[in-house]
C-alpha positions as CSV (number, residue, x, y, z in Angstrom):
1,M,-10.9,-8.7,-9.1
2,E,-7.2,-8.3,-10.1
3,E,-5.1,-5.5,-8.8
4,Q,-1.6,-4.4,-9.3
5,F,0.8,-2.6,-6.5
6,I,3.7,-0.8,-8.0
7,V,6.5,0.5,-6.2
8,C,7.0,4.4,-6.8
9,K,9.1,7.0,-5.0
10,T,8.8,10.5,-4.3
11,K,10.6,13.3,-2.6
12,K,7.3,15.3,-1.9
13,S,5.6,14.7,1.2
14,D,2.3,16.4,0.6
15,V,-0.7,14.3,-0.8
16,N,-2.7,16.4,-3.1
17,P,-6.4,14.9,-4.1
18,A,-6.7,17.1,-6.9
19,G,-6.8,13.8,-9.3
20,L,-9.9,12.1,-7.3
21,N,-12.7,11.5,-9.6
22,S,-15.9,12.9,-7.5
23,W,-17.1,9.4,-6.1
24,E,-13.4,9.3,-4.7
25,K,-13.9,12.8,-3.1
26,S,-17.3,11.5,-1.6
27,V,-15.9,8.9,0.5
28,I,-12.0,9.7,0.9
29,K,-12.3,12.1,4.1
30,K,-8.7,12.4,4.9
31,M,-5.3,11.2,3.3
32,K,-1.9,10.8,4.5
33,W,1.6,9.2,4.1
34,F,2.0,6.1,6.9
35,C,5.6,5.3,8.0
36,L,5.9,1.4,8.2
37,Q,5.6,1.3,12.1
38,E,2.3,3.5,12.0
39,I,1.2,0.7,9.2
40,K,2.0,-2.3,12.0
41,D,0.4,-0.3,14.9
42,C,-2.7,1.1,12.6
43,P,-5.8,-0.6,14.2
44,E,-7.7,-0.3,10.8
45,I,-7.3,-2.8,8.3
46,I,-4.6,-1.8,5.7
47,Y,-4.6,-3.6,2.3
48,P,-3.1,-5.7,1.5
49,I,-2.7,-7.2,4.8
50,V,0.7,-8.5,4.4
51,L,1.7,-5.4,3.6
52,P,4.3,-5.4,6.6
53,K,5.6,-8.7,5.7
54,Y,7.1,-7.5,2.5
55,L,7.4,-3.4,3.1
56,P,11.0,-3.5,5.1
57,D,12.9,-5.4,2.0
58,I,10.8,-3.2,-0.8
59,L,11.6,0.1,1.6
60,A,15.3,-1.3,1.6
61,G,15.2,-1.9,-2.1
62,K,15.3,-5.4,-2.1
63,Y,12.5,-6.5,-4.6
64,P,11.3,-10.0,-5.2
65,K,12.4,-11.9,-8.1
66,E,9.2,-12.9,-9.2
67,P,5.7,-11.1,-8.7
68,I,3.9,-11.8,-5.6
69,E,0.4,-13.3,-5.5
70,L,-2.0,-12.0,-3.0
71,D,-4.7,-13.5,-1.5
72,M,-6.4,-10.3,-0.7
73,S,-8.5,-12.0,2.1
74,S,-6.1,-13.9,4.0
75,G,-2.1,-13.6,3.2
76,A,0.1,-14.1,0.3
77,R,1.4,-16.9,-1.7
78,E,4.4,-16.4,-4.0
79,L,4.4,-17.4,-7.7
């Protein structure tokens, strides 16, 4: 399986589930935005698990020069 994560910025803070398909609507019970500290402190697993490592630089506009290949089970290694 291969997934891509793309940085996107918005000025809106509401979360609108209107675009979800019927299966997504059946399994998603709640949606919300998380700040970095909430991601770090969350007792649940948030994927990719290495997000807290890379997110501070990404939020500061410091993007990696090359894509980062993530091992979704254990961590990341840079390409």
